[in-house]
C-alpha positions as CSV (number, residue, x, y, z in Angstrom):
1,M,10.7,20.7,-14.1
2,R,13.3,18.1,-14.9
3,W,16.5,17.7,-12.7
4,V,19.9,18.0,-14.4
5,A,22.8,16.2,-12.8
6,S,25.8,18.4,-12.1
7,T,28.7,18.7,-9.7
8,A,26.8,21.4,-7.8
9,L,23.7,19.3,-7.4
10,L,25.7,16.4,-6.0
11,A,26.7,18.6,-3.1
12,L,25.0,18.5,0.3
13,L,21.7,20.3,0.1
14,L,20.0,21.7,3.3
15,A,16.6,23.1,4.0
16,T,15.1,24.4,7.3
17,G,11.7,22.6,6.8
18,G,9.5,25.1,8.7
19,D,9.3,27.0,11.9
20,A,9.7,24.2,14.4
21,A,11.0,25.5,17.7
22,E,13.0,22.4,18.5
23,T,16.6,22.1,17.3
24,P,16.6,19.0,15.1
25,E,19.6,16.9,14.2
26,A,21.7,17.8,11.2
27,P,20.0,16.6,8.0
28,A,21.2,13.5,6.2
29,P,23.1,13.9,2.9
30,L,21.2,13.9,-0.3
31,S,22.6,13.2,-3.8
32,L,21.1,13.5,-7.3
33,E,22.3,11.9,-10.5
34,S,21.1,10.8,-13.9
35,C,20.0,7.2,-14.4
36,G,19.8,6.6,-18.1
37,D,16.7,8.7,-19.2
38,A,15.5,8.8,-15.6
39,E,16.6,10.8,-12.6
40,K,17.6,9.4,-9.2
41,V,17.6,11.1,-5.8
42,A,19.1,9.2,-2.8
43,A,18.6,10.4,0.8
44,D,20.4,8.9,3.7
45,L,17.8,8.7,6.5
46,G,20.2,8.0,9.3
47,G,17.6,5.6,10.8
48,V,14.7,3.4,9.9
49,L,11.6,4.8,8.1
50,V,8.5,4.4,10.2
51,S,6.0,6.3,7.9
52,A,6.1,8.3,4.7
53,L,3.5,10.8,3.6
54,A,3.1,12.3,0.1
55,A,0.3,14.8,0.6
56,R,1.6,16.6,-2.5
57,P,3.4,15.1,-5.5
58,E,6.5,17.2,-5.0
59,E,7.0,16.6,-1.3
60,L,7.6,13.7,1.0
61,W,7.3,13.8,4.8
62,L,9.4,11.1,6.6
63,L,9.0,9.8,10.2
64,I,12.3,8.2,11.2
65,R,13.4,6.1,14.2
66,P,16.9,5.0,15.4
67,P,18.1,1.6,14.1
68,G,17.5,-1.3,16.5
69,D,15.0,0.7,18.7
70,P,11.4,0.4,17.5
71,D,10.2,2.6,20.3
72,G,12.9,5.2,20.1
73,E,12.4,8.9,19.7
74,R,11.4,9.9,16.1
75,R,12.6,12.6,13.8
76,L,10.4,14.4,11.3
77,T,12.2,15.2,8.0
78,R,10.9,16.8,4.7
79,L,12.2,15.8,1.3
80,T,11.2,18.4,-1.3
81,L,11.5,17.1,-4.9
82,E,10.5,20.2,-7.0
83,P,11.5,22.8,-8.2
84,S,14.9,21.6,-6.7
85,A,15.6,18.7,-4.5
86,R,16.1,19.6,-0.8
87,L,16.3,17.5,2.3
88,G,15.9,19.1,5.7
89,P,14.9,18.5,9.3
90,V,11.6,19.6,10.8
91,A,11.6,18.3,14.4
92,S,13.3,15.8,16.7
93,E,12.6,14.2,20.1
94,I,9.2,13.1,18.9
95,P,7.8,10.4,21.3
96,G,8.1,6.8,20.3
97,W,4.4,6.2,20.4
98,T,4.0,7.9,17.0
99,K,3.5,5.4,14.1
100,T,1.8,7.1,11.2
101,L,1.9,10.4,9.2
102,I,-1.4,11.5,7.6
103,A,-2.8,14.6,5.9
104,V,-6.4,15.6,6.6
105,E,-8.5,18.5,5.4
106,L,-9.7,20.5,8.4
107,A,-11.5,23.8,8.6
108,E,-8.3,25.8,8.3
109,G,-7.1,23.7,5.3
110,P,-4.8,20.7,5.0
111,R,-3.1,19.7,8.2
112,L,-0.2,17.4,9.1
113,L,-1.3,14.8,11.6
114,V,0.8,12.2,13.5
115,G,-0.9,9.1,14.8
116,G,-0.1,6.4,17.2
117,L,-2.0,3.7,19.1
118,G,-5.0,5.4,20.7
119,R,-4.1,9.0,19.7
120,V,-3.8,11.5,16.8
121,D,-2.1,14.9,17.1
122,D,-2.3,17.9,14.9
123,W,1.0,19.3,13.8
124,G,-0.5,22.3,12.0
125,P,-0.3,23.4,8.4
126,F,2.4,22.0,6.1
127,E,3.9,25.5,5.5
128,A,4.7,25.9,9.3
129,P,4.4,22.7,11.4
130,T,4.4,23.4,15.1
131,A,6.8,22.1,17.8
132,A,3.8,21.9,20.2
133,P,1.3,19.6,18.5
134,R,-2.2,19.6,20.0
135,P,-4.1,16.4,20.7
136,L,-6.9,16.0,18.2
137,V,-8.4,12.5,18.8
138,E,-8.0,10.1,21.6
139,H,-9.6,6.7,21.6
140,P,-8.3,3.4,23.0
141,G,-8.8,1.4,19.9
142,L,-7.6,4.0,17.4
143,D,-4.9,2.8,14.9
144,L,-4.6,4.5,11.6
145,R,-2.6,1.6,10.2
146,S,-5.6,-0.8,10.6
147,L,-7.0,-0.1,7.1
148,G,-3.7,0.3,5.4
149,P,-0.6,-1.3,6.9
150,S,1.7,0.2,4.2
151,P,4.1,2.8,5.6
152,L,3.4,5.1,2.6
153,R,0.3,7.3,2.5
154,L,-0.8,9.3,-0.5
155,G,-2.9,12.5,-0.8
156,I,-5.0,14.5,1.5
157,E,-7.9,12.7,3.2
158,R,-11.2,14.1,4.5
159,R,-11.7,11.7,7.4
160,L,-10.0,9.3,9.7
161,A,-11.1,5.7,9.7
162,A,-9.8,3.0,12.0
163,A,-10.8,-0.6,12.7
164,E,-10.5,-2.6,15.9
165,A,-11.8,-5.9,17.2
166,G,-15.6,-5.5,16.9
167,W,-15.8,-2.0,15.5
168,L,-15.1,0.3,12.6
169,R,-15.1,4.0,13.4
170,V,-14.9,7.2,11.3
171,W,-14.0,10.7,12.5
172,R,-14.9,13.7,10.3
173,P,-14.1,17.4,10.5
174,D,-16.4,19.2,12.9
175,G,-16.1,22.6,11.2
176,A,-14.3,24.1,14.1
177,G,-10.8,22.9,13.4
178,G,-11.2,19.5,15.0
179,L,-12.5,16.0,14.3
180,A,-15.6,14.4,15.7
181,L,-16.7,10.7,15.8
182,A,-19.3,10.6,12.9
183,E,-20.0,7.0,12.2
184,S,-19.4,3.6,13.8
185,W,-20.3,0.1,12.6
186,R,-20.2,-3.2,14.5
187,L,-17.9,-5.7,13.0
188,P,-18.1,-9.5,13.2
189,L,-16.1,-10.7,16.1
190,T,-14.4,-14.1,16.8
191,V,-12.7,-15.2,20.0
192,E,-9.8,-17.6,20.0
193,R,-8.0,-19.0,23.1
194,E,-4.3,-18.4,23.1
195,E,-1.6,-19.5,25.6
196,T,-1.7,-16.0,27.2
197,G,-5.4,-15.4,27.1
198,L,-8.2,-14.7,24.7
199,E,-7.6,-13.1,21.3
200,L,-10.5,-11.0,19.8
201,R,-10.4,-10.7,16.1
202,S,-12.5,-9.1,13.3
203,P,-12.1,-9.6,9.6
204,P,-10.1,-7.1,7.5
205,V,-11.7,-3.9,6.4
206,T,-11.2,-2.1,3.1
207,A,-12.6,1.3,2.0
208,I,-14.4,1.0,-1.3
209,S,-16.4,3.8,-2.9
210,R,-18.9,3.4,-5.8
211,T,-18.5,7.0,-6.8
212,G,-15.9,9.7,-5.9
213,D,-13.1,9.5,-3.5
214,A,-13.2,6.7,-0.9
215,S,-11.6,9.1,1.6
216,E,-14.8,11.3,1.5
217,G,-17.2,8.5,2.4
218,G,-18.4,5.7,0.2
219,R,-18.6,2.3,1.7
220,F,-16.4,-0.2,3.5
221,V,-16.2,-3.9,3.1
222,A,-15.4,-6.3,5.9
223,G,-14.6,-9.9,5.4
224,P,-14.7,-12.6,4.2
225,E,-15.8,-15.0,7.0
226,A,-16.0,-18.7,6.4
227,R,-19.5,-20.2,6.8
228,G,-18.9,-23.9,6.8
229,G,-16.8,-25.3,4.0
230,R,-18.7,-23.9,1.0
231,R,-20.0,-20.4,1.8
232,L,-18.5,-17.0,2.7
233,S,-20.1,-13.9,4.1
234,V,-19.0,-10.3,3.7
235,A,-20.3,-7.3,5.5
236,L,-21.1,-4.2,3.4
237,L,-20.9,-1.1,5.6
238,G,-22.7,1.9,4.1
239,P,-23.9,5.4,4.8
240,G,-25.9,6.0,7.9
241,E,-24.1,3.1,9.6
242,S,-26.1,0.6,7.5
243,V,-24.9,-3.0,7.4
244,E,-25.8,-5.5,4.7
245,E,-24.5,-9.0,4.2
246,A,-23.3,-10.5,0.9
247,W,-23.3,-14.3,0.8
248,L,-21.0,-16.2,-1.5
249,A,-20.9,-19.8,-2.7
250,L,-17.6,-21.5,-3.3
251,P,-17.5,-24.2,-6.1
252,G,-16.5,-26.9,-3.6
253,I,-15.2,-27.4,-0.1
254,E,-12.4,-24.9,0.0
255,R,-10.4,-22.8,2.5
256,V,-9.6,-19.1,1.9
257,E,-5.8,-18.5,2.0
258,A,-5.9,-14.8,1.0
259,S,-8.4,-12.2,-0.1
260,W,-8.6,-8.8,-1.8
261,R,-11.4,-6.4,-1.8
262,V,-11.5,-4.4,-5.0
263,E,-13.8,-2.3,-7.2
264,L,-14.6,-3.4,-10.8
265,G,-16.5,-1.0,-13.0
266,G,-17.9,0.9,-9.9
267,E,-19.1,-2.4,-8.3
268,P,-17.5,-3.8,-5.1
269,A,-16.0,-7.2,-5.6
270,L,-14.1,-9.8,-3.6
271,V,-11.2,-11.9,-4.9
272,V,-10.2,-15.0,-2.9
273,R,-7.4,-17.4,-3.3
274,T,-8.4,-20.9,-2.0
275,Q,-7.0,-24.4,-1.4
276,G,-8.8,-27.6,-0.9
277,G,-10.6,-27.8,2.5
278,V,-10.5,-31.6,3.0
279,D,-7.1,-33.0,2.1
280,V,-3.8,-31.0,2.5
281,D,-1.8,-31.0,-0.7
282,L,1.3,-29.0,-0.6
283,F,1.7,-29.0,-4.4
284,E,-1.9,-28.1,-5.2
285,P,-2.3,-25.2,-7.6
286,Q,-3.8,-22.0,-6.3
287,R,-7.5,-21.4,-7.0
288,Y,-8.9,-17.9,-7.6
289,R,-12.6,-17.0,-7.3
290,V,-14.0,-13.5,-8.0
291,F,-17.4,-12.5,-6.6
292,A,-19.6,-9.5,-7.1
293,L,-20.7,-8.2,-3.7
294,A,-24.4,-7.4,-3.2
295,A,-26.8,-7.9,-0.4
296,D,-28.3,-11.4,-0.2
297,R,-31.0,-12.0,2.3
298,T,-31.5,-15.6,1.2
299,R,-28.0,-16.5,2.4
300,A,-27.9,-19.1,-0.3
301,G,-24.7,-17.6,-1.7
302,R,-23.9,-16.2,-5.1
303,A,-21.7,-18.1,-7.5
304,P,-18.3,-16.6,-8.5
305,R,-18.1,-14.6,-11.7
306,L,-14.7,-16.0,-12.4
307,A,-13.2,-19.4,-11.1
308,V,-9.8,-20.5,-12.3
309,E,-6.8,-22.6,-11.2
310,L,-3.3,-21.3,-11.8
311,D,0.0,-23.0,-11.6
312,S,1.4,-21.2,-8.5
313,K,2.1,-23.2,-5.4
314,R,0.4,-22.5,-2.2
315,W,3.4,-20.9,-0.5
316,H,3.8,-18.2,-3.2
317,A,2.4,-14.7,-2.4
318,T,0.2,-13.1,-5.0
319,Q,-0.6,-9.4,-5.7
320,V,-4.0,-8.4,-7.1
321,V,-5.3,-5.1,-8.2
322,A,-8.2,-3.8,-10.4
323,A,-7.4,-1.3,-13.2
324,D,-8.1,-0.7,-16.9
325,A,-5.0,-2.4,-18.3
326,D,-5.9,-2.3,-22.0
327,G,-7.5,1.2,-22.2
328,D,-10.9,0.0,-23.3
329,G,-12.8,1.8,-20.5
330,H,-13.5,-1.4,-18.5
331,D,-11.7,-2.5,-15.3
332,D,-9.6,-5.6,-15.6
333,L,-8.3,-7.9,-12.9
334,L,-4.5,-7.9,-12.7
335,L,-2.4,-10.6,-10.9
336,A,1.3,-10.9,-10.4
337,R,2.3,-14.4,-9.1
338,P,5.5,-16.5,-8.8
339,E,5.4,-19.7,-10.7
340,G,7.4,-22.9,-10.4
341,M,8.6,-24.7,-7.3
342,T,11.0,-22.0,-6.2
343,G,9.1,-19.0,-7.7
344,G,11.9,-18.4,-10.2
345,D,9.4,-17.1,-12.8
346,L,7.0,-14.2,-12.3
347,V,3.7,-14.4,-14.2
348,V,1.7,-11.2,-14.8
349,E,-1.8,-12.0,-15.9
350,V,-4.8,-9.9,-17.0
351,F,-8.3,-11.2,-16.8
352,V,-10.0,-8.8,-19.3
353,G,-13.1,-7.1,-18.0
354,R,-16.3,-6.6,-20.0
355,G,-17.9,-4.1,-17.6
356,G,-18.7,-4.5,-14.0
357,V,-17.7,-7.9,-12.5
358,R,-17.7,-9.7,-15.8
359,F,-14.7,-11.2,-17.8
360,E,-13.7,-12.6,-21.1
361,K,-12.9,-16.3,-21.3
362,R,-9.3,-15.9,-22.2
363,S,-6.7,-14.0,-20.1
364,R,-3.5,-12.2,-21.3
365,R,-0.2,-12.9,-19.7
366,T,3.5,-12.1,-19.7
367,D,6.1,-14.4,-18.2
368,L,9.2,-12.9,-16.7
369,D,11.7,-15.8,-16.9
370,R,13.8,-14.4,-14.1
371,A,11.7,-13.2,-11.3
372,P,12.7,-9.9,-9.7
373,A,13.9,-9.9,-6.1
374,D,10.9,-7.6,-5.3
375,H,7.9,-6.5,-7.4
376,L,4.8,-4.3,-7.0
377,L,1.6,-4.1,-9.0
378,V,0.5,-0.5,-9.2
379,A,-3.1,0.3,-9.9
380,D,-2.5,4.0,-10.8
381,L,0.7,5.4,-12.2
382,D,-0.6,8.7,-13.6
383,G,-3.5,9.7,-11.4
384,A,-6.0,8.6,-14.0
385,G,-5.9,4.8,-13.4
386,R,-3.1,3.6,-15.7
387,P,-1.5,0.5,-14.1
388,G,2.1,-0.8,-14.2
389,L,4.5,-3.2,-12.6
390,V,7.7,-2.2,-10.7
391,A,10.3,-4.9,-10.9
392,L,13.4,-4.6,-8.6
393,Y,16.4,-6.8,-9.5
394,D,19.7,-7.1,-7.7
395,T,21.3,-4.0,-9.3
396,R,18.5,-2.2,-11.2
397,V,14.8,-1.3,-11.1
398,E,12.3,-1.3,-14.1
399,L,8.9,0.1,-14.6
400,L,6.8,-1.8,-17.1
401,E,3.5,-0.6,-18.4
402,F,0.6,-2.8,-19.6
403,A,0.1,-3.4,-23.3
404,A,-2.8,-1.5,-24.9
405,G,-5.2,-3.2,-27.3
406,R,-6.2,-6.9,-27.4
407,G,-2.9,-8.7,-28.0
408,G,-1.8,-11.8,-26.2
409,R,0.7,-10.1,-23.9
410,A,-0.1,-8.4,-20.6
411,L,2.9,-6.2,-20.4
412,A,4.6,-4.0,-23.0
413,R,7.8,-5.5,-24.4
414,A,10.1,-2.7,-23.4
415,P,10.2,-1.2,-20.0
416,R,9.3,2.5,-19.7
417,L,12.1,2.9,-17.2
418,A,15.3,0.9,-16.5
419,C,17.6,2.4,-13.9
420,E,20.9,0.8,-12.8
421,L,21.2,1.2,-9.0
422,G,24.6,-0.4,-8.4
423,P,25.5,-3.3,-6.0
424,Q,23.2,-3.9,-3.1
425,P,24.5,-3.2,0.4
426,A,26.4,-6.3,1.7
427,P,25.4,-7.7,5.1
428,E,28.1,-8.0,7.8
429,S,27.2,-11.6,8.3
430,P,24.8,-14.1,6.5
431,T,21.1,-13.3,7.3
432,I,17.8,-15.0,6.8
433,E,14.9,-12.7,5.8
434,V,11.7,-13.5,7.6
435,R,8.3,-12.2,6.4
436,V,5.3,-12.7,8.6
437,E,1.9,-11.9,7.0
438,R,-1.6,-12.3,8.3
439,E,-4.9,-11.5,6.6
440,G,-5.4,-7.7,6.8
441,A,-2.1,-6.9,8.7
442,S,1.6,-6.9,8.2
443,G,4.5,-6.4,10.7
444,E,7.6,-4.3,10.4
445,R,10.1,-5.1,7.7
446,L,12.4,-7.8,9.0
447,G,15.7,-9.1,7.5
448,G,19.2,-7.9,6.6
449,A,20.7,-5.5,4.2
450,G,19.1,-5.1,0.8
451,R,16.5,-3.1,-1.2
452,T,12.7,-3.2,-1.2
453,I,9.9,-1.3,-3.1
454,L,8.1,1.3,-0.9
455,G,5.6,2.5,-3.5
456,V,4.9,4.9,-6.4
457,L,4.0,8.6,-6.5
458,P,1.5,8.9,-9.4
459,D,2.1,11.7,-11.9
460,A,0.5,12.4,-15.2
461,T,3.8,12.7,-17.1
462,A,6.5,11.2,-14.9
463,P,5.7,8.9,-11.9
464,R,8.3,8.4,-9.2
465,L,9.3,5.1,-7.8
466,L,10.2,4.9,-4.1
467,L,12.8,2.3,-2.9
468,L,14.2,1.6,0.5
469,E,17.8,0.5,0.8
470,T,18.9,-1.0,4.2
471,E,22.5,-1.0,5.3
472,A,24.1,-3.7,7.4
473,S,23.8,-1.3,10.4
474,G,20.0,-1.1,10.0
475,A,20.0,2.5,8.8
476,E,18.0,3.1,5.6
477,R,18.4,5.2,2.4
478,L,15.4,6.4,0.4
479,I,15.8,6.3,-3.3
480,V,13.4,8.2,-5.6
481,V,13.6,7.4,-9.3
482,R,11.6,9.6,-11.6
483,A,10.5,8.0,-14.9
484,P,11.2,9.8,-18.2
485,S,8.6,12.4,-18.9
486,R,6.0,12.0,-21.6
487,D,6.2,15.6,-22.5
């Protein structure tokens, strides 16, 4: 059902949000309005978003903390998008240890779970979350953010997976309404001396499934690890706690700056961005190498299936996803990367797949001459694997789809969605935004007032873009923009 902007809909909308016994705080205001051919919902959160869960396309669960207090008590709020938009409280005075919302299919059906360091609690069914959650899993190294640091989680999962230094563990439904530890794999472990002691670290882990939903099982990939200057190793973690090693050979002496574990045509693959490993050259172009991942007992190392140098400087961050961009049935490799000294241009490039981890010689690209303030490559807009690019500018947001066929452009010429958002919140004083990233992890959002992209809710006819707007006070507003329907 489409929303229609009207004076009545612009009023304050309330919803009780379930049978929680606590007395939550009053809900934040919610507004709806047209945005060209799109529709926009804006919800004042009254705090900072800790975690967001979209177990169903028409509903968002939001875990919110007070501004300026990362360990403060949380509030749980539900934003219903269909058949009419409603925003309402569910519970308050939630302990500050909670970090993540997740939906898991247990014996009684889908359940709302809240996780924190070392613990996961069951909040009951979505229709009637409880005010007295029961402890479901307790383990010292459990952190549901370890395999996916994004605050947005999509869909209903069929297991819990968490990585820690030295271990990957998976909990599955026990058939009696609980979860039991089902599988565990040893991970490579390195020890580094720090000023305050020893730091134990394992390589990042990603869930990759050859068939079906990765949340049901499939395999995990851990790595890469440098083996001298010219080889890498990757651990393939499979059913029955099996572990195999893939060995990869770099074209020269290189150092891995970033890596992405993807699936191309049903085959696991590794994409690495490297720089020279001998001399430090600040202006050296970024190098990309794409490897097929398969067990290699010889340890000689398989050569990359794709090896290119691209004119992006080493300080620019790149986004990489795998998806069928041109609709030919083969997965392609999609890159979005700033170009130029200051990153003033954004290049979106498609390395056209030929099936599996194989590529055509020439790529397709689109140059956005004025780079957006924030952007997000999306592997799946419609639930069927159609990719897109969300571009957030100072006062508007656009959704661009990839061009079909074999033309020279990567992106379609006209955006599917262009929504004017108005001026950004002004900071009370000048701020410097700081972003700290490390392989496999990311910290909380830092910086002053402004807007960022949270993610996309896939939909076959009208995907929704999720944006976060931060006020100078630190409080955030969630903006949901629904693309025009294809009906």
